[in-house]
C-alpha positions in Angstrom: 131.6 159.2 144.2 134.0 159.8 146.7 135.6 157.1 147.6 135.3 154.8 144.7 137.6 153.4 142.3 139.9 155.4 140.4 140.8 154.6 136.8 143.0 156.0 135.0 144.6 155.7 131.6 147.2 157.7 130.0 148.1 158.5 126.0 150.8 159.7 123.8 148.1 161.8 122.5 144.7 163.6 122.8 143.4 161.7 120.0 144.5 158.4 122.6 142.4 160.3 125.0 139.1 161.1 123.6 139.1 157.4 122.2 139.3 156.0 125.7 137.4 158.1 127.4 134.2 157.8 125.1 135.5 154.2 125.4 135.0 154.0 129.1 132.1 156.1 129.3 129.8 154.3 126.7 130.8 150.5 128.2 130.1 151.0 131.8 128.7 153.1 134.5 131.4 155.6 135.6 132.1 159.2 136.2 134.4 160.6 133.8 136.6 163.5 136.1 138.0 164.8 132.9 142.0 164.9 131.2 145.7 166.2 132.5 147.9 167.5 130.2 151.0 166.5 131.2 153.1 167.8 127.8 155.1 166.5 125.8 151.7 165.6 124.4 151.4 162.8 127.2 147.5 162.9 128.4 146.1 161.4 131.4 142.3 160.9 131.8 140.1 159.3 134.7 137.4 157.8 135.6 135.6 157.1 139.5 133.0 154.4 140.1 132.1 150.7 141.7 135.8 148.7 140.7 133.5 146.4 138.5 132.8 149.4 136.4 136.0 150.9 136.8 138.0 147.9 135.5 135.6 147.4 132.2 135.8 151.1 131.8 139.5 151.5 131.6 140.0 147.4 130.0 137.3 149.2 126.9 139.7 152.6 126.9 143.0 150.4 126.7 141.8 149.2 123.5 140.3 152.1 122.2 143.8 154.2 122.8 145.6 151.2 121.1 143.7 151.2 117.5 145.1 155.1 117.6 148.4 153.6 118.3 148.5 156.2 121.8 148.7 154.0 124.2 151.3 154.2 127.2 150.1 153.4 130.3 146.6 152.1 132.6 146.2 152.6 136.6 143.2 151.2 138.4 143.0 152.6 142.8 140.3 150.6 143.9 140.2 152.5 146.6 142.2 155.7 146.8 142.9 157.5 150.0 140.4 160.9 150.3 143.7 162.9 150.1 143.8 161.8 146.4 140.7 163.9 146.0 142.7 166.8 146.1 144.7 166.6 143.7 142.3 165.0 141.1 140.6 167.4 138.8 137.2 168.9 139.4 134.2 167.1 137.3 132.4 170.9 137.0 129.1 169.7 134.6 128.6 172.8 132.9 128.7 172.7 128.9 132.2 174.2 126.7 131.3 175.9 123.9 133.5 174.9 121.3 134.6 177.5 118.5 
Protein backbone atom coordinates (compact mmCIF):
# COMPACT_ATOMS: atom_id res chain seq x y z
CA UNK A 1 0.00 0.00 0.00
CA UNK A 2 2.76 2.42 -0.84
CA UNK A 3 1.82 6.10 -1.29
CA UNK A 4 -1.64 5.54 0.17
CA UNK A 5 -2.90 7.69 2.99
CA UNK A 6 -1.30 7.32 6.41
CA UNK A 7 -3.31 7.58 9.62
CA UNK A 8 -1.71 7.93 13.06
CA UNK A 9 -3.29 8.00 16.52
CA UNK A 10 -1.23 8.83 19.59
CA UNK A 11 -2.32 7.73 23.05
CA UNK A 12 -0.97 8.03 26.56
CA UNK A 13 -1.12 4.29 27.21
CA UNK A 14 -1.17 0.88 25.60
CA UNK A 15 -4.84 0.23 26.41
CA UNK A 16 -5.95 3.23 24.36
CA UNK A 17 -3.62 2.20 21.54
CA UNK A 18 -5.06 -1.31 21.43
CA UNK A 19 -8.63 0.00 21.50
CA UNK A 20 -7.85 2.46 18.71
CA UNK A 21 -6.12 -0.19 16.58
CA UNK A 22 -8.97 -2.63 17.01
CA UNK A 23 -11.57 -0.03 16.03
CA UNK A 24 -9.54 1.14 13.03
CA UNK A 25 -9.10 -2.27 11.41
CA UNK A 26 -12.72 -3.26 12.09
CA UNK A 27 -14.15 -0.05 10.62
CA UNK A 28 -12.45 0.16 7.23
CA UNK A 29 -10.18 -1.73 4.86
CA UNK A 30 -6.83 -0.47 6.13
CA UNK A 31 -3.46 -2.09 6.75
CA UNK A 32 -2.29 -1.92 10.36
CA UNK A 33 1.39 -0.95 10.25
CA UNK A 34 2.02 -1.44 13.94
CA UNK A 35 2.77 0.71 16.93
CA UNK A 36 5.64 2.87 18.04
CA UNK A 37 6.33 3.07 21.76
CA UNK A 38 7.70 6.56 22.22
CA UNK A 39 8.42 6.46 25.95
CA UNK A 40 6.78 7.88 29.07
CA UNK A 41 3.68 5.86 28.16
CA UNK A 42 3.17 7.45 24.74
CA UNK A 43 2.17 5.04 21.99
CA UNK A 44 1.44 5.80 18.32
CA UNK A 45 -0.51 3.38 16.13
CA UNK A 46 -0.46 3.62 12.34
CA UNK A 47 -2.63 2.45 9.45
CA UNK A 48 -2.42 2.82 5.65
CA UNK A 49 -5.02 2.63 2.92
CA UNK A 50 -7.21 4.66 0.62
CA UNK A 51 -7.89 8.16 1.96
CA UNK A 52 -11.59 7.58 2.66
CA UNK A 53 -10.89 4.33 4.49
CA UNK A 54 -8.11 5.92 6.56
CA UNK A 55 -10.34 8.86 7.53
CA UNK A 56 -13.12 6.52 8.65
CA UNK A 57 -10.68 4.29 10.49
CA UNK A 58 -9.00 7.17 12.32
CA UNK A 59 -12.37 8.65 13.34
CA UNK A 60 -13.39 5.30 14.83
CA UNK A 61 -10.01 4.87 16.49
CA UNK A 62 -10.15 8.32 18.06
CA UNK A 63 -13.59 7.59 19.54
CA UNK A 64 -12.38 4.26 20.93
CA UNK A 65 -9.26 5.82 22.47
CA UNK A 66 -11.31 8.66 23.98
CA UNK A 67 -13.48 6.09 25.79
CA UNK A 68 -10.38 4.87 27.61
CA UNK A 69 -9.35 8.43 28.46
CA UNK A 70 -5.97 7.94 26.77
CA UNK A 71 -6.44 9.78 23.45
CA UNK A 72 -3.79 12.42 22.81
CA UNK A 73 -3.66 13.33 19.11
CA UNK A 74 -4.28 12.10 15.56
CA UNK A 75 -2.94 12.83 12.10
CA UNK A 76 -3.92 11.90 8.56
CA UNK A 77 -1.46 12.40 5.70
CA UNK A 78 -3.35 11.93 2.41
CA UNK A 79 -0.30 11.23 0.25
CA UNK A 80 2.92 10.89 2.24
CA UNK A 81 6.25 11.40 0.51
CA UNK A 82 8.05 8.16 -0.41
CA UNK A 83 10.89 9.00 2.01
CA UNK A 84 8.42 8.56 4.89
CA UNK A 85 8.55 4.80 4.20
CA UNK A 86 12.03 4.71 5.74
CA UNK A 87 10.76 5.68 9.19
CA UNK A 88 7.53 3.66 9.28
CA UNK A 89 7.47 0.33 11.08
CA UNK A 90 7.70 -2.66 8.80
CA UNK A 91 4.58 -4.82 8.86
CA UNK A 92 5.74 -8.41 9.10
CA UNK A 93 2.80 -10.72 8.85
CA UNK A 94 4.40 -13.37 11.03
CA UNK A 95 2.42 -14.28 14.10
CA UNK A 96 4.00 -13.63 17.47
CA UNK A 97 3.48 -16.12 20.25
CA UNK A 98 2.23 -14.59 23.47
CA UNK A 99 3.56 -16.35 26.56
